[in-house]
C-alpha positions as a Python dict, from the first residue, in 0.01 Angstrom:
ca = {
    (1, 'M'): (0, 0, 0),
    (2, 'N'): (152, 205, -276),
    (3, 'E'): (-68, 508, -353),
    (4, 'I'): (-84, 586, -724),
    (5, 'V'): (-349, 859, -709),
    (6, 'S'): (-423, 1078, -408),
    (7, 'L'): (-674, 1360, -451),
    (8, 'R'): (-745, 1575, -144),
    (9, 'N'): (-1024, 1837, -142),
    (10, 'I'): (-995, 1908, -515),
    (11, 'D'): (-1201, 2201, -644),
    (12, 'K'): (-1230, 2319, -1004),
    (13, 'S'): (-1435, 2606, -1141),
    (14, 'Y'): (-1482, 2773, -1479),
    (15, 'T'): (-1608, 3122, -1555),
    (16, 'I'): (-1868, 3130, -1832),
    (17, 'A'): (-2027, 3462, -1932),
    (18, 'N'): (-1902, 3624, -1608),
    (19, 'E'): (-2064, 3350, -1405),
    (20, 'K'): (-1850, 3114, -1196),
    (21, 'L'): (-1946, 2750, -1232),
    (22, 'Q'): (-1798, 2506, -980),
    (23, 'V'): (-1751, 2177, -1166),
    (24, 'L'): (-1562, 1973, -904),
    (25, 'K'): (-1645, 2009, -534),
    (26, 'H'): (-1405, 1886, -264),
    (27, 'I'): (-1309, 1566, -447),
    (28, 'N'): (-1128, 1306, -234),
    (29, 'L'): (-1001, 986, -396),
    (30, 'T'): (-722, 739, -320),
    (31, 'I'): (-618, 473, -571),
    (32, 'T'): (-356, 214, -480),
    (33, 'K'): (-134, 6, -706),
    (34, 'G'): (-328, -272, -881),
    (35, 'D'): (-668, -110, -825),
    (36, 'Y'): (-933, -100, -1097),
    (37, 'I'): (-1200, 162, -1041),
    (38, 'A'): (-1480, 317, -1242),
    (39, 'I'): (-1597, 676, -1211),
    (40, 'L'): (-1961, 669, -1314),
    (41, 'G'): (-2156, 979, -1402),
    (42, 'A'): (-2404, 1127, -1645),
    (43, 'S'): (-2321, 1392, -1902),
    (44, 'G'): (-2251, 1720, -1725),
    (45, 'S'): (-2157, 1555, -1395),
    (46, 'G'): (-1795, 1672, -1415),
    (47, 'K'): (-1643, 1347, -1549),
    (48, 'S'): (-1437, 1510, -1824),
    (49, 'T'): (-1303, 1776, -1587),
    (50, 'L'): (-1207, 1515, -1328),
    (51, 'M'): (-1037, 1305, -1597),
    (52, 'N'): (-842, 1610, -1715),
    (53, 'V'): (-725, 1682, -1360),
    (54, 'I'): (-625, 1319, -1295),
    (55, 'G'): (-458, 1307, -1637),
    (56, 'C'): (-255, 1625, -1564),
    (57, 'M'): (-415, 1797, -1864),
    (58, 'D'): (-570, 2057, -1634),
    (59, 'T'): (-488, 2177, -1284),
    (60, 'A'): (-717, 2212, -984),
    (61, 'D'): (-805, 2550, -833),
    (62, 'A'): (-764, 2413, -482),
    (63, 'G'): (-665, 2093, -307),
    (64, 'E'): (-373, 1852, -341),
    (65, 'Y'): (-299, 1592, -607),
    (66, 'C'): (-16, 1340, -582),
    (67, 'L'): (45, 1103, -875),
    (68, 'D'): (273, 811, -793),
    (69, 'G'): (451, 1020, -530),
    (70, 'V'): (477, 1338, -739),
    (71, 'D'): (311, 1661, -616),
    (72, 'V'): (127, 1760, -934),
    (73, 'G'): (38, 2107, -804),
    (74, 'S'): (405, 2207, -789),
    (75, 'C'): (486, 2095, -1146),
    (76, 'S'): (566, 2333, -1431),
    (77, 'E'): (399, 2288, -1772),
    (78, 'H'): (707, 2100, -1896),
    (79, 'E'): (708, 1876, -1588),
    (80, 'L'): (337, 1804, -1638),
    (81, 'S'): (409, 1702, -1997),
    (82, 'V'): (683, 1464, -1881),
    (83, 'L'): (453, 1329, -1609),
    (84, 'R'): (178, 1255, -1862),
    (85, 'N'): (421, 1072, -2090),
    (86, 'E'): (590, 869, -1818),
    (87, 'K'): (319, 802, -1559),
    (88, 'I'): (-13, 784, -1748),
    (89, 'G'): (-136, 567, -2033),
    (90, 'F'): (-437, 732, -2197),
    (91, 'I'): (-713, 533, -2367),
    (92, 'F'): (-980, 745, -2537),
    (93, 'Q'): (-1325, 675, -2681),
    (94, 'K'): (-1217, 806, -3022),
    (95, 'Y'): (-877, 628, -3008),
    (96, 'H'): (-670, 940, -3103),
    (97, 'L'): (-450, 744, -3345),
    (98, 'I'): (-234, 900, -3615),
    (99, 'P'): (-412, 792, -3936),
    (100, 'Q'): (-110, 787, -4166),
    (101, 'Y'): (93, 570, -3924),
    (102, 'T'): (86, 189, -3903),
    (103, 'I'): (10, 3, -3582),
    (104, 'L'): (381, -24, -3506),
    (105, 'Q'): (443, 345, -3577),
    (106, 'N'): (152, 450, -3353),
    (107, 'V'): (251, 222, -3066),
    (108, 'I'): (622, 306, -3078),
    (109, 'L'): (569, 684, -3061),
    (110, 'P'): (557, 733, -2679),
    (111, 'L'): (887, 544, -2648),
    (112, 'L'): (1056, 761, -2911),
    (113, 'I'): (931, 1070, -2722),
    (114, 'Q'): (1111, 923, -2419),
    (115, 'R'): (1424, 908, -2640),
    (116, 'K'): (1453, 531, -2636),
    (117, 'S'): (1657, 389, -2925),
    (118, 'R'): (1447, 278, -3223),
    (119, 'L'): (1576, -78, -3178),
    (120, 'D'): (1469, -98, -2812),
    (121, 'A'): (1144, 86, -2880),
    (122, 'T'): (1056, -151, -3164),
    (123, 'S'): (1121, -457, -2948),
    (124, 'I'): (903, -324, -2663),
    (125, 'A'): (623, -211, -2898),
    (126, 'E'): (614, -549, -3072),
    (127, 'E'): (562, -727, -2738),
    (128, 'Y'): (258, -515, -2655),
    (129, 'I'): (117, -548, -3006),
    (130, 'K'): (136, -926, -2963),
    (131, 'M'): (-27, -897, -2618),
    (132, 'V'): (-335, -719, -2755),
    (133, 'G'): (-369, -966, -3043),
    (134, 'L'): (-268, -745, -3335),
    (135, 'W'): (59, -906, -3446),
    (136, 'E'): (-90, -1014, -3781),
    (137, 'R'): (-192, -652, -3845),
    (138, 'I'): (128, -476, -3737),
    (139, 'S'): (179, -298, -4071),
    (140, 'H'): (-185, -191, -4110),
    (141, 'K'): (-307, 167, -4066),
    (142, 'P'): (-611, 267, -3856),
    (143, 'N'): (-848, 295, -4154),
    (144, 'E'): (-773, -70, -4236),
    (145, 'L'): (-889, -186, -3892),
    (146, 'S'): (-1219, -235, -3712),
    (147, 'G'): (-1313, -14, -3418),
    (148, 'G'): (-1217, -289, -3173),
    (149, 'Q'): (-879, -333, -3340),
    (150, 'Q'): (-818, 42, -3329),
    (151, 'Q'): (-895, 44, -2957),
    (152, 'R'): (-657, -250, -2904),
    (153, 'M'): (-392, -47, -3085),
    (154, 'A'): (-462, 248, -2855),
    (155, 'I'): (-434, 19, -2550),
    (156, 'A'): (-96, -114, -2671),
    (157, 'R'): (22, 245, -2719),
    (158, 'A'): (-92, 331, -2364),
    (159, 'L'): (96, 34, -2219),
    (160, 'V'): (437, 65, -2387),
    (161, 'T'): (579, 310, -2133),
    (162, 'T'): (468, 82, -1844),
    (163, 'P'): (277, 373, -1687),
    (164, 'A'): (179, 387, -1321),
    (165, 'L'): (-182, 450, -1426),
    (166, 'L'): (-407, 358, -1718),
    (167, 'L'): (-674, 628, -1762),
    (168, 'A'): (-959, 518, -1988),
    (169, 'D'): (-1225, 763, -2103),
    (170, 'E'): (-1543, 583, -2222),
    (171, 'P'): (-1321, 308, -2372),
    (172, 'T'): (-1614, 112, -2518),
    (173, 'G'): (-1828, 411, -2613),
    (174, 'A'): (-1764, 386, -2989),
    (175, 'L'): (-1787, 5, -3005),
    (176, 'D'): (-2070, -244, -3053),
    (177, 'S'): (-2166, -445, -2745),
    (178, 'Q'): (-1972, -761, -2834),
    (179, 'T'): (-1653, -574, -2918),
    (180, 'G'): (-1698, -368, -2602),
    (181, 'K'): (-1710, -690, -2398),
    (182, 'E'): (-1385, -805, -2561),
    (183, 'I'): (-1213, -476, -2471),
    (184, 'L'): (-1340, -501, -2112),
    (185, 'S'): (-1205, -858, -2095),
    (186, 'L'): (-869, -720, -2205),
    (187, 'F'): (-891, -457, -1928),
    (188, 'Q'): (-953, -738, -1678),
    (189, 'K'): (-647, -922, -1809),
    (190, 'L'): (-437, -606, -1777),
    (191, 'N'): (-557, -552, -1421),
    (192, 'D'): (-482, -916, -1336),
    (193, 'M'): (-128, -847, -1458),
    (194, 'G'): (-100, -566, -1201),
    (195, 'N'): (-198, -258, -1403),
    (196, 'T'): (-380, 19, -1215),
    (197, 'I'): (-687, 138, -1407),
    (198, 'I'): (-928, 431, -1375),
    (199, 'M'): (-1220, 407, -1616),
    (200, 'I'): (-1450, 704, -1679),
    (201, 'T'): (-1794, 601, -1801),
    (202, 'H'): (-2164, 689, -1809),
    (203, 'D'): (-2261, 321, -1851),
    (204, 'T'): (-2346, 125, -1536),
    (205, 'K'): (-2288, -211, -1708),
    (206, 'V'): (-1940, -103, -1814),
    (207, 'A'): (-1862, 28, -1465),
    (208, 'E'): (-1960, -307, -1313),
    (209, 'H'): (-1652, -467, -1472),
    (210, 'S'): (-1430, -271, -1230),
    (211, 'K'): (-1345, -361, -872),
    (212, 'R'): (-1491, -42, -723),
    (213, 'I'): (-1741, 214, -853),
    (214, 'F'): (-1745, 583, -758),
    (215, 'H'): (-2044, 798, -851),
    (216, 'L'): (-1996, 1156, -968),
    (217, 'N'): (-2305, 1378, -941),
    (218, 'D'): (-2293, 1755, -993),
    (219, 'G'): (-1922, 1761, -916),
    (220, 'V'): (-1949, 1555, -594),
    (221, 'L'): (-1779, 1213, -579),
    (222, 'N'): (-1927, 934, -364),
}
């Protein structure tokens, strides 16, 4: 099977007030193409740090990380930036949308960063906007949308580059329960289409929508 994520003996520490705090302890995790896993943990368990390492926003102190065949540990800052743009689709709790941009302008942005022509980028972005059910709102800006619609916009933006991995950080955390269920149904649809998903959450009920659940406690993954 095609390995998308391979973490081997990952350690990560921070120094706070001259005291070393080990946040991740010998993390081992293998995710194959088409998998849908949840990493479940309470606040302070190391979830954000693990997400940052998987998302190539931070590097481990020790261990090996391969993302879709790329040795992350050997990448320069520029190569990590390219890797994030090409291999990972990020979905955040707070959406991270550009408020002055329309849906189309937000969704098209990762493709323009990849230097696709505006014509091609527009065509691709429109397909994903239709997929997430926002076609009627394509010219609206984030402040004209509900929380669920903003998250759908963020999901479309994450998908446009056809990334190897969708990395979702508390994707329903800012939504009411019904809207959260709708977003999780969309995640199921995306996984059924072959997308590989890692979802970071503190909510057991949200985690249960995935195929496999890993528990993170005090930096140890089980």
